[in-house]
Structure formats: structure tokens, C-alpha cells
N, C-alpha and C positions, 0 to 999 in steps of 0.2 A: 561122271556121265559125259558122253561125247557131245561136243558142241562145235558148230562152225560159226566163226565170226564173219559176217558178210562185209562187203566193201563199204557199206554205209554204217557199219558198227553194230549191227543187230546180232544177238546170239540166237542161233537156230539149233534146236535139239534134234538129234537124229540117232538112229540105232541101225545096226546091221547084223543079220543072222544068216548062217549057212554059206554055201559056195555054189557057184554056177552063174548062169546068166542073171544080170541084175533085174530085179523085179521091185518096182517102187510103188508104194501105196500112199495115196493122198486122201486125207480124212475129210469128213463133212463139216458143215458150218458149226462153229463153236465147239467142236469136238477135239479130239487129239488122236495120235497114232494108236492109243490103247484100244480103239474100236476095232482094230484088226488082229486082236489076239488069236482068234480061231484060224486066221489065215497064216499068221506067223508059224504057229505050231504045225500046220500042214505043209506049207510051201518051203520052209527052211530046209527040208530034206531034198529038194529038187533045184532050188534057185538061191541066189544071194538076195535075201529079202531086205529091203531098205525101207525104213520108216522115217518120217519127218513130221515134226509139229510145225505147221505153218506159222509164220510170224503173226502174233496176236492170239495165239492158241496154245493150250497145253503148257509145256515147259519152255517155249521159245519167247523171245523178246517182244517188245511192244510194237503194235501196229499203229503208227502215228502218221497218218496221211489223209488226204481227201479221198472219199470213196471211189472217185473215178480213176485213182491210181492203184487201187488195191490189187486187181488181177495182174497188172503189169509187174508190180513189185514181187508178188508171191511167185509168179512164174519165173522171174529172174532169180529169185532165191533158190528155186529148184535147180535151175541151170548151174548156179554157183556151187551147189552141193555136188552135182555130177562132176564138175571140174575138179573140185577139192578131192573127190574120191577117185579121180582119174578114170572116170567112166565116160566113154564117148556117146553111147546111146543105151537106152533101157526100155523095158516094158513097163508101162504105167497103168495102174489100177486106180480109178477115182470114183468114189460114191457120192452122189448128190452134188454138193458144192465142189467136192473133189473132182467130180466128173466134168464140171464146167471148167475147172482149172486145167485139167489135162487136155481139154479141147483147145484152150487158149495156148497152152504150151506147144501143142502140135502145129498150131497155126503160126506161132511166133518163132519157135525154134524147132523146125521139122527134123533137123539133123540129129536131135537128141532122142527121137522117138522111134523105137523099133516096132512096137505094137501098142494098141490101146484096149483097155477094158473099161468101158464107160457104163456106170451103174446108177439106176434110179435118178437120172439127171435130166438135163434139158439144154437147148441151145438158143431159145428165143423167148424172151419175156417182154419184148416190145408189145405195146398194145395197138393192134391195127383193126380191132372190131369190138363192138359192144359185147358180143358173146365171149370173146377172148378176155376182155376186161373182167367179166364176171367169173370166168374160170380161174384167173390168176389172182383175184383179189385176196384170197387167203394166203397164198404163197408169198405175196409181196409186202405184207404188213410188217412194220418194224415196231409198232406199239406193243406187241406181245412181250418184248424184252423189258418193258417197264413193270411187269407183274413180278411179285415176289418169287425168288428162285424156288423156294420150297413148294409153293403152290404149283408152279410150272412142272416141277419134278413129279409131284403126285399125279397131275393131269397126264403127263407123258407116260408115267408108269402104268396108269389105267388104260391108256390108248393102246399100249403094246402088250397087254396081258396075255394075248394069244401066243406071244413069242417071248418066253422068259429071259433068254440071253439078251435080246434086243432091249427088253424092258429095263433090265438092270443097268445096261450101259447107257441108255438114253436118260435114265434117271440121274446117273452120275454126271452126264454131260450137262444137264440143266443145273445141277447143284454147283458145278465147278466152272460154268461158263463165264468168260470175261465179257460182261454184258455190253459195254461200250464198243469193244472191238467186234463183237458178234454183230451188233447193229450196223457198224460200218461195212462189214462184209456182206450183210444182207442187202444194203443199199447198192453195193457194187454189182450185184447180179439182178437188180430189179428191172433193168431196161437193156439187157444184152440182146444182140442179134448176130449170131455167127453163121447164119444160113448160107450166105454166099461164100464165106471163107472156108467152110468145112469141105467144100469140093476140092480144095488144094491138098487135103490130107491124103497121103498115099499109103501110110502105114496100115497093115491089117488091123481091123477093129471088130470087137464084139460088143454089142450093146445089150445089157441085161436089165430087166425091170420086173418088179413084183406085180402080180395081177390084181392087187387089192383095190386099186382105183383106175377108172377108165382114163382119167386125165394123165396119170403117170405113164400108162401104156402109150397114149397118144403122143405125149411129149418125147418119149424115147424112140417111138417110131419115126418121128420127125428127124431126130438126130441121125438115125440109121439111114434114112432116105437121102440125106445130104452128103454122107461119107461114102464114096463110091466102093471102096474095098471093105465093106462091113456086112455083118449079119446081126439079126435081132433074135433074142430068145426071151420068152416070158417065163418067169419063175412062179410056179403055183403056190398059193397060200403064202404070199410074201408082200412086203412093203419096204419102203425106204427106212433103214438100210438092209437090203437083201442079204448082205454078207453075214448079218447077225440073225435075221429072221429065219433064214434057211442056210446055215453055214455049210452043211455037208453037200447039198445040191450045188450051192455056189462054188465051193472049192472044186468039185468034180467038173462042173461046166467050164470053169476058167482053165483048169488043168488040161482038159481035152482040147480047148482052143489053143493053148500055148504049146501043146505038143506038136502042132503043125507049123510053128514059127521057127524058121531056121536061124 
């Protein structure tokens, strides 16, 4: 199995498929690169598809730091992988937590980003109003990680029953989640605010979001509004992660967008 040893000694699992422009997929919270199987099978015929398990997830090494350093470390890991693979810049796809991370990457290392596909994500979880506090209370809780994994897996499976592919993968995520590290990553995104920094992103960007919740659409609309060279598309009958809830629509929409990237 291919691994990169980072400068601070952490093993990062990665995989590469196909040939062409590099297309890097960044997974969601507590998940792994396996959540992108439908995308690998489609995009490997057109791009060099690169997958990575972020430190603290999947088959990669331990995430052992204070939560306020998590995003910094993980974005640097991605940059290290690009350097290792001799890739100057790439197209990045990030779903949910992965979407947060590629925003951070584009802000911190803009030279590495050719284009962005931000999916079912957000840019601001700071609490500046009582209404917003109520809206974010579910998303920001870490106590959920203390429940038994099997119970969480069954709850998740039931929640996604409309989308069998997503249901199976999200159940697997809950069973295999590295609980302590998932909790640390959740804390890392509980009070982010990229609003002002997003205006510095010049890379062409598409923001995709499932229509299942008004909050999700509202949060992705906010992301799109702050990135000047961006467009927003809402995917019908979909939820986070849209790449698994509606994989065919997702793949076609992303491919259409990428066909315009030189």
C-alpha cells in the first residue's frame, strides 16, 4: 500500500488512479477515501484521481495535537503529498469537512489550487446571533461521539435509508470511526470563520449542496457568495454526502464544470 511519511513522521495513506490533470478528493469527518468509490470509477478515465486518508482517519497515522492546529496540519499534509508526487497544482474536491479543508488549503497555499469543488460544506461556524446558535447547535456537538458505535451506525443507516449507497458507506464510517480523533476534528471546525479570507481565492470554484435541508443550502450559498469566481448548484433529493446520495448527478455536474478548466 502506498504511504507518504510526512516531515513530522506521520504515515499518510494515498492512492492514485488514471492519467491526466490531477484531481484530488478530500473526505469527510471521521470517514476515509473509500467514500469516493463512485467518483474513482468515473473520473479515472479522464483525470489522474488522487485519494488521501487525512491524518487521524482511515489507514493514515495518528492525529495527535490540540484541536486548534488540526486544519493547519492536515492542509500541510496535502501540500506535502503534492510535493512528493511532483504536482505543482491540482483540482480539489472536498465534501463536508473536506470542503472546509480545501477552503483552508486555497487560502493558505493558493498556488497549489487549480480549481475547487466544495460540497455540502460551510465557511462560518462562529456564533454571532442567537438564531445562528440555534441553527448550529446540532452540527457543533461533540457529545455524540460518546455513544456506542453500533448504535450510531444503526441510527445513521436509518437516516440515509432513501439513499442506499450513502447509507451503506455512512454506516461503515460510524463503525470504523476513530472516535477520539473524530472528536478533535469536530472541535477544529466548531468556530471557524473564513468569510473575509475567501475573497482572496481566485481559482474557479463550484459549490454543490443537497436540497434536503434549508440550513445546508443557506450555508453553501454563503460560501459561494464570498468566493468571487464561483457558482452554486443545488442537487435535488440529496444530502451530505451528495457524492453518494446522487452519484450520477454529482459526477456529471462536476465533470461539466471541470471541462471548462484549462
